[in-house]
C-alpha positions as CSV (number, residue, x, y, z in Angstrom):
1,M,0.1,0.2,-0.1
2,S,1.6,3.4,-0.5
3,T,1.2,5.9,1.4
4,R,2.5,9.9,1.7
5,S,4.9,9.9,3.8
6,K,7.9,8.6,5.9
7,E,5.5,10.1,9.4
8,Q,2.6,7.8,8.0
9,V,4.6,4.3,7.5
10,D,5.7,4.1,11.5
11,V,1.7,5.6,12.7
12,L,0.5,2.7,10.8
13,T,3.0,0.4,11.8
14,E,3.1,1.5,15.5
15,K,-1.4,1.6,15.7
16,L,-1.4,-1.9,14.0
17,R,1.5,-3.0,16.4
18,I,-0.8,-1.8,18.7
19,T,-3.8,-3.4,17.6
20,G,-1.5,-7.6,17.7
21,V,-0.3,-7.5,14.0
22,T,2.5,-9.0,13.8
23,I,5.1,-6.8,12.5
24,V,7.7,-8.6,9.9
25,G,9.7,-5.5,8.8
26,E,9.8,-2.7,10.8
27,P,10.2,1.1,8.7
28,R,14.0,1.9,7.1
29,T,14.3,2.8,4.1
30,T,15.4,-0.3,1.5
31,D,18.5,-0.1,-1.0
32,D,15.9,1.1,-4.1
33,G,14.9,4.0,-1.5
34,Y,12.2,3.1,-0.1
35,F,10.5,3.7,3.0
36,E,8.9,0.5,4.1
37,S,7.3,-1.2,7.0
38,V,5.8,-5.4,6.3
39,I,3.2,-6.7,8.7
40,L,1.5,-10.2,8.3
41,D,-2.3,-10.0,7.3
42,P,-4.6,-12.6,9.7
43,E,-3.9,-14.7,6.6
44,G,0.1,-14.6,6.3
45,N,-0.4,-12.7,3.5
46,Q,2.8,-9.9,3.7
47,I,1.8,-6.5,2.9
48,E,3.9,-3.5,2.7
49,F,3.3,0.3,3.6
50,T,6.1,2.0,1.2
51,I,6.2,5.8,0.0
């Protein structure tokens, strides 16, 4: 999912963490220049929040 800012990635990740969602990739800048975090949905699929 595309977000508007790094701060939005951080906020979404923290809100999901508080609700018990599994975070498999903490917010970070990737080698190709994206800022992202990765979570698992209830079915075990990875979802990326990216800017």
